[in-house]
N, C-alpha and C positions, 0 to 999 in steps of 0.2 A: 694509437696516434693521439696526440694532444689536441684537445678541442680549441679551435681558434677563439680569440676573444670577440672579434668582430666578423660578421658576414656582410659584405658590401654587395648589394643586389642591383643589377643593372638590366633593365628590359630594353631590347633593341629590335627595331624593324627598319631596315634601310637607313641607318643613321649617318652614313657617310663618314666624314672626318670627326663627327661629334663623339663617336665611341672612343676614338683615340684621345680626344681632349679629356674625357672623363677618366680614362685609364691612366693618363699621365699624372693626373692629380692624385690618383691612388698610389702609383709607384713612388711619388715624391714624399710619401708619409714617413716620418721618423719612426713611428711605431709600425712594426711589420707583423704583429700578431693578428693577422687577418686572412680571410679567404675572399675571393671574388667569384660571384656567380653571375654569369652572363646568360640571360634567357633570350634567345633570338627567335623571332616569330617567322623566320624563313626569308631572311634578307637576300636580295638579288643584286646588291650594289657593290659586292666585293669587300664590304667592311669586315666580314669575318676573316677573310684571307689577310687583310691588312693588320688585323689584330694579332694573328698568328705570327706574322713577320715582326711586328713590334715586340712581342713577347720573347721571340728568339734572341732579340738583342738585349733582353733583360732576363737572363737565366735564373737570377735570384728570385724573381717574381713569378715566373711561368708556372712552377708547381702549385702556387696558391690560387691559380685561376682555372675555373672549370666553366666550360661553355656547353649549353644545351640548346638544341634546335627543335622546334615543334610548333604546331599551330596553337593559337590562343584567340580568345574572343575580344581582346582589347588590352589596354595597359594594365588594368587591375588584375585581370586573369593572368597576364604574364608575370606580374609581381608576385601573385600567389604561387605560381609554379616555381619561380625562383626561390621563394621562401621554403617550399617543400624540399628543395635540394640542400638548403643551408644547414650548417652544423655549428655556427658560432653562438656565443652567449648573447650578443646584441646584434640586431639587424639595422642596417642603414640602407635606404633606397635612394639611389641616384639615377636620374634620367640621363640619357645620352645628351650631351651638351651642357650638363651641369658638372661641377667638380668641387672637390674640397678647396676651401679658401686658401689654405697654406699647408705646409708640411707638418704642422704640429697638431692638427685637428684631432686625429685619433688618439695621440698621446695625451692631450688635454682631457678628452672624454674618459679615457681609461683611468687617468689619475683621479678624476672626480668620483668615479665608481668605486675605486679602491679606498679612497678616503671615507666614503659613506659606509662601506662595508666594515672598515676598521672601527667606525664609530657606532656600529650596530644599526645603521639606517638602511632602509630599503626603498629604492626608487626604481620603478620599472621603465620609466621613460626619461631620457636626458635630451635636452634641446637647447638650441642657441638661436642666433640670428642668421640671416642670409644677406648676400650682396646681390642686388638686382643688377645684372650686367646690362640690361636694356636701358634702365633708367640711371645707371651709374650712381646708385645710392644704396647705402646699407639700410635694410629693413629690420627693425627691431621686433622681436617677439615679446609678448607680454610675459614678464618674469613671474607673475602671480596668476596661476590658472585656477579659476573658479567657474561657476555655472555661467555667469555673465561673460567672462572671457571666452568660454567655449561657444556661447551663442554668437559673439561678435566674429571671432575667427580663432583658429588654432595655428600652431607653428606649421610651416610647410614641412611635408614629409622629408624633404632633402635636409632639413635642419634637425631631424630627430633620430635618436638611437633608441630602439625598442628592445626590451628584453625578449628573448626568443619565445618564452612561454606565452606571450600575448598573441603569437601567431600559431601556436600549437593547437589551441582550441578552435579558432577560426580566423580566416584571413579577411581580405577586403570583400565587401559585397559587390559583385560585379554588375548588379542591376543599376548601380550608380555610375554614370559615365564620366562625371566630372568631380564629384565629391565623395568618392569611395574612401579616400584617405581621411577625409573629415569625419565620415560616419564611423570609421574604425577608431579614430582617436576618441570620439565621444563614447563609444562602447568601452574602450579601455578605461576612461575616466569615470564614467557613471556605473558601469556594470562590474568591472573588474577592480574598481577602487585603486587603479594604478596612480601612484603619486608622482607627477612629473617634477623634475628638477631642472631649473634654468641654469645654464652655464653662460656667463657673460663673454661670449666670443662669437665670431662669425664662423659658422660651420661650413656653409656651402656658397659657391658662386652659382646663382640661379640664372639660367638663360633668359627666361621671360618671353612673353609673346607667343606662347605655345598653344597647344590644343585647347586647353581650358579657357583661353582668353579670347577666342573668337566670339563674335556677336551672338551666334546661335548658342554657344556653350555658356556664355555669361547669363543668358536667359534660362538655360537649363540649370545652371548653378543655383539661381534663385529658387526655382521649383524644388530642387533636391534639398536645398537648405531648409525650406519650409517643411518638407516631409520628414527629414532626419531629426530636426529639433523637436518635432511633435512626438517622436519616439522616446525622447530622453528627458523632455521638460514639460511641465504642466502648461495648460493654456494661460493661466495667470502669470507664470514666469515669462512666457513668450510675449504676452502683451506688455508686461512691464519693461522687458528688455527692448522691444521695438520703440516704446515711448522714450526710453533713455537715449536710444540712438538718434531719434528724431530731434530731441532737445539738444543733443551734443553735435548737431549738424553733420551726422555721419555721411550722408550722400556727398556733401561738399568736400569733406575730408578724403573720401574715397577718390574723387576726381583729382584732388591735389596729389594724392599718393601715386596716381598713375600718369601724372603730367610730367613730361620731360623738363618742364620749366620749374615746377614747384616740388617735385618728389624729394629731391635732396634736402631742401629746407624743411619740408613736412616731416621727414623721417628723423632729422636731427632733433626737432622739437619733440617728437614722440619718444625718442630715446631719452631725452632729458626728463620728460614727465615720468617715464617708467623708473628712471633712476631716483627721482624724488619720492615715488611711492615706496621704493625699496628702503630709502632712508627713514 
């Protein structure tokens, strides 16, 4: 059996209609060289049955979708389990309620990979931007990943396509409840020397306002960020980057990015600045 190019991995636990929202965005893709792995933690809301009914109406997609049910210790454990079932060349993780921005996302990513391979280039991570549905604003990812960019922030996992080999050695560290994907990206970048390539497109519509954005988890996020960066960056680097963020008014910019009044304006400015850096 031919290996699929993409594995789209979806972790679910009582997602309601959100699972169908995500699935519809997958079914709409012009590129059909994919499989879908749904890892369900034991939903009791009937979402699994609704998914089966939906897939029966899309017989061309149904054979590419595999569903597994079993206990997990949280979102990152569920994502690891999903990765363990996956057979594709590149992995993409979508949360229930998130979806691909338009029907050409997979085709655009596959085109970029094939162009690089033809040119003898090897990139193990491809990433783009997200559309924050809560703030109604496009959020640009930094097109130039270096240590400082990794310290500030990395692309959302919904906007990333990872070569499968990056999960064969190890998956997400489940002790991190909020920043497991952040830690894994830094491991890929610093330890595995994975060279990320930016694709200038919106990959995913991000639901926003979820688990990681509660007040408790925002505090936890700061603590996990401190612990994770200490694993991959020297003390001197971290002090330097903190100073750079202070001088560039990072706390104010963060508030603007999460404001329903200023997020659109802020992200347009950020995208313009990223474009100037590229030039």
